[in-house]
N, C-alpha and C positions, 0 to 999 in steps of 0.2 A: 393664130400665127402659123405661117407655113413652116414645114420642117426644114431644118438646115441639114444639107447633105455634105458629109465629109468624105474625103477620099479614103480608100482602103488603108493606105499607109498611115494617114493621120489618125484614123479611128483605131488602128492596131496599136499605135504608140500611145494614144490617149488612154486606152483600156489598160495597157501595161503600167502606165504612170499612175492611174487610179488605184490599181491593185497594190502598187508599191506604197502609195500614200496610206492605204488602209492598214497594211502590215506595219508601216512605220508608226502609225497612230497606236496600234495594239502594243508594239514594243515599247513605245514611250510611256504608255499607261502602266505596263508591267514594271518599268523602271521607277515610275512614280509611286506605285502602290506596293511594290515588292511581291505582288501576287500574280501568278499566271492564271488562276481561276478565281475570279471575283464574284461570280454568280452562276446560277444554273445554266445560263446561256453559253457560258464559256466551256463548261464540261459538266453536265448534269450529274453523271455518276461520281466523278471526283469530288464535286461540290458537296453532295449530300453524304457521301461516305466520310469526308473530312468533318462535316458538321456533326455527325454522330460520334466520331472519335473525340472531337473537342468537347461535346456535351458530357460524355462520360468522364473525360479528364476533369472538367469543372466540378462534376458531382463528387469525384474522388478527392478533389482539392478541398472541398468543404468538409469532407469526412476527416481529412487529416487534422483539421482544426479541432474536431472533437477528440481525436487521439491526443493532440497536444494538451488540451484541457484535462483529459484523463490522466496524463503523466504528471501534470502539475498538481492534480488532486492527490495522487499517490505520493508525490514528492513532499507535499505539505504534511501528509500523515506520517511519512518516514522521518521527516525532521522532528515532528512531534514525538514520535517514539524514541528518537535519540535523546531528546531532552528529558523525557519521562524516565528513560533507563538511567540517565545520570542522576536524576532525582531519587529514584529507587536505590541506587547504589549509595547515595548519601544517607538515606534513611537506614539502610543496613549498617552503615558506619555508626550511626547514632545508637543503634541497638547493641552493636559490638562494644562500643565504648561504655554503655551502661552495664554490660555484663562484666567488664573489667573493673568496675567500681565495686569495692567490697560492700556486701550487704548481708548481715547475719540473719539466717533463717531462725524463726522462733521454734522452740522445742517444748515438748511435754516434760513433766517431771519423770523421774525414773519409775518404770513400771516392772513389777516382779514377773518373772516368767512363770508359766504354768508348772506347778510342782509335781503333778503326777498325771496318770492316764485314766483317772476315774471318770471324767466327763469330757464332752467336746469343749473346745475353747472357742468362744465366739467374741468377735469385736466388730462394732459398727462404726464406720468413719464417714462423716458428713462434711463436705466442703461448701462453705457459704450457705446459700439457700437451696442447694441441690439435694438430691435424694441420697439417703444413706447407702453406703457400700457395705454389704454384709460379708464378713470374712470368717469362715468356720474351719477350724482344724479338728478333724475327727480324733476321738480318743484313741483310735487304733493307730494314729500316726504319732502319738506321744509315748514317751518312755515312762515307766512307773517310777523310776528313781533318778534318771539323769535330767536334772533341771536345765543344765546348760544346753543339752541337745534339744530339749523342748523349746527353750527360748529362741534358739536359732531357727527352729521349724516355724515358729510364729512369725519371726521377723521376715523369713523368706516368703511366707504366705502374704504378709502385708505388702511387701515390695512388688510381688507379682500382681496382686489385685489392683494396686494403686499406681502402677507404672505409667509415667507420663502425666500424672495429675499434679505433681508438685508435693505430694505426700509420700514420705518414705519412713523407714525405720532402721535402727541400727542396734546392735548388741553393745551394751555398755562394757566397760573394762572389767567389771566383776564377773562377766560371763553368764550371769543368771538373771539379769534384768535388761530391759531395752527402753529406748526412747523413740517417740514419734516426732518427726521433723516436718515442720510446715513451711514450705517454700511456694505456696500457692498465691500469695498476695491477698488471700481472704482468711477469715476466721475458720478454723477447723475444729469440729467437735468429735470426740471419740467416746464410745461407751463399751465397756468390757462386761460381758454377761449381763447381769441384772443391776450392776452398779450404776450410780448416777453418772450422767454425761459430764465430761470435762472439756473445756474449751481451750484451744491454743490460739492466741491472738495472732493476727497477721503482722508482719514486719511493716514498719512505717517507711514510706519513700523518703530518701534523703534529698538534700538541696541539689546535689549534683545530678542525680537521676531525674529530679523534677525539671531541671533546666534542659536536660537531654530530651525528656518527654515533650516539653513545649516546642523545641526545635523540630522534633519528629512530626508533631501535628501541623506545624507551619509548612513543612515540606509536603505533607500529605495533602493539604489544601492546594498547594501550588501544582501538585501532580494532576489533580482534577481539573484545575484551570487550564493547564497545558493541553489536556485531552480535548476540552471544549473548544479551544482556540486553534485546533489543527485542521480546520476545514478549508476548502477552496471552492469558490463559486457555488456555495450552498450545499456542498457535499462534504461530510466529515466521516471518513472511514473508521475513525477511532470512537465514534458515537453510534455505531450500529448501522450507518448508511451503506447502501449498496450502489455501486457505480457501474453502469453498462456502457461499454465503449464499442461503437459500431465500426465494423471493418470493411463493409462494402456498401454499394449504393442500392442494393436490391431490397425487396420487401417480402413479407410472408415467410414461408419455409426456406426461401433462398437467402434470407438475411443472415449475415455472419457477424456475430458480436462476442464480446468477452466481458464477463461480469466480475468485478473486483469487490471483495468483501473480506472482513477479518473473520477467520475461522479458528476453531479449536482443533486439537489433534484428531478428534474423531470426525471432523468435517462439519460439525454443527456451527451455527453462528456464534461468534465470540461475545457479541453484545457490546456494551459500553466499556471503554477502557477507564476504569476508576481505581482509586487507591484500594477500596474495599475488595474489588474484583481481583486485585493483584496481591492480596494478603496484607495490605497496609491499613488494617482497621485502626480506628482512632485509639491513640495511646491513652492509658489512664493509670491511676495509682496501682491498681491490681496488677496490670501488666508490668509496670516498671519497678515494682517492689518484689518481683518474683523472678529469679533466674530461670526457673522452669518455663514460665510464661514467655519470657524474652527469647529463650531458645526456640520455643514453638513459633513465635512471631518471626524470628530470624529465618527459620526453615520456610515459612510461608512466603516471606519476601523474596527469598532466593528462587523459589518456585515461580513467583511472579516475574522475576527478571528473565527466567527461562522462557516463559510465555511471551514476553516482549520480544525476545530474540527470535522466537518462532514467527511472530507477526511480522517482524522486520524482514525475515527471509521470504515470507509470503508476498510482501509488497515488492521486494526486489525481483522475485520471479515475475510478478504481474507487470512491473516496469519493463523488464526485458522483453516479454511477449508483445506488449504494445509498441515498444520502441522498434522491435524487429518488423512488426506489421506496418508501422509508419514508414520505415525505410523502403519496404517492399512497395507500398502504395505510391510513394514518391517516384520510384523507378517506373512503376506502371503508368503514372501520369506522364512522365517523360517519354515513354514508349508511344503512348497514344498521341501526344502532341507532335512527336517526331513523324509518326505516320501521317497525321493530318497535314503537316507542313510539306511532307514529300509529295502529297497529292496537289497542293495548292500554291506553294511558294515558287516564285520564279528564281531561276539561276541568274543572278545579277551579272556575272561575267559573260554568260552566253547572251543575255539580252543586250548588254552593252555592245558586244561584237555585232549582234544583229542590227542594232541601231546604226552603227557606223556603216555596215554593209548596205543597209537600206537607203541611208542618206546618199551614199555613193551611187547606188542604183537609181535613186530618184534624180540625181543630177544628170546621169547618163540618159535616163528616159526623157528628161526635159530637152537635152541636146538632140536626141533622136527625133523628138516631136518637132523641134525647130527645123531640123533638116527636111522632114517630111513636108512641112509647110512651105519651105523654100522651093521644094520640087513643084508644088502647086503654083508658086509665084512665077516660076520659070515659064510656065504656060502663058501666064499673063504677059510676059515680055514678048512672046511670039505674036500675040494679038495686037501689040502696039505698032 
């Protein structure tokens, strides 16, 4: 087909109109998609830079999900600790109530004090099936004639040697004899010199203390159950698990993470949170029939509550660290996406104005083209 020749005026107007149509098409595409860079052909540098920023933002977004799971794991453990602490406080209340319940300790018969300083005074005391405690008062510490002073010396020696065991001694009203008191909850045997051993029976637990002991043991079982049930998504910080929370998208040495675990004061692993670990060993008749044993158990339980508070503080610190990092990461994601949007998103106000201007320009171009064609037609009129 032969080539069609257009006049210079028509061709100039046609080219201008085609350029306007192309720009109008691009503007309308931006209005439709909201993007000024839809692919590498639009602006390769902006497209690939924005792609990299969005990719990192997506990686960080997935990491924030791990942070949220980590905080939920900590929150589950924290709620478990709160319930366990309340249970421990109730157990302490049971022990205190038992201590307020009268229970007479058993006593030995009156024992005559050492009369003189001719020989050492030796007494062996055995609690239950334990080893005998040998208490010796040297004859040099005894007075040749003062039996009352000697009796007090022996009582002091017994109380010093048996401190904290539930066995004690007191001087009787006559001043020259003493009595051994058994508050251990077990049978106590004592042997003076070469004389035959004498047994002091343990006090029997009464009904009120028995009921308190049963409640104590029920609470103890519930404490262990609470610890076992304080996990989230397969992680239980109260049962010795460690939780690693990742903070960035990098790997190897550049990876940044935070490990959450229950620790003791010296930094070593705490291990499982259990009643035994916190001083709540199983209550028995020996414990609840002895004020001395109950006092020791009370002290152990109070130490356990202090450990729980320390663990709660650790978890609170870990929660704060992860929460702060999550907020930082969210702000970083927003910065990355804003940067990518700045490179690729279209200014809709500007594009709308461009569209209106181009439509006007297109109409003007069409009118100019029509005029150029009319000029050519005028030549045709001359030929007629």
